[in-house]
N, C-alpha and C positions, 0 to 999 in steps of 0.2 A: 505491498500498499505504497503510494507517494503522499507525500505531506510538504501542505506548499507553504514560504514563510510566512508571508501575509497571514494566514491564516494561525500561527500560533502566535505573532512577534506583539508582543506591545507595545508601546510607545515607555521608551527613559526617564526614569527619574532625573529631575534635568537642574543646572543653578546656574546662575549670573553668577560671573569676576567678582562680585560684589557685593558679595555673600559673602557669610563669617562660616569659620568653622561651622561654632555650636549650630546654628543653619541647618551646615550640610551635618551635621550628631542624629539632630532632634530629627533631620527628614530621614536615616537609614535605620531607628529608633522608631516612630511613624511607620511606616513599609516595611521593618522586617529587611531591611538591606543594607549589604553592604563595599557599594558603589556608587556614587553619585561622577552621571555626564556633567562635564562646566561645556555646557553654548552659549558663545555667541551668535548676535544674527539668526540664530536655528541654523548652528554647523557648529558639533561638537572641538574641541582645543582644545581637549581635557581630561582627568578621569580625577575623584579623588575616594578615596578608596577608605576602611577603618583603622586603618594600620600609621592612616599622613594622619589623625584629627590624635 
């Protein structure tokens, strides 16, 4: 059975560069995730992981 990515893909949780590490930590806790994409103009420019905090 073939599964298309669009069938399982969710938009990632993101932050903008002006957010704080505390904002990132709170989002990680709220969404039970360990990574957050940092984006500018809707394009990914980096990633914050729980090890960064």
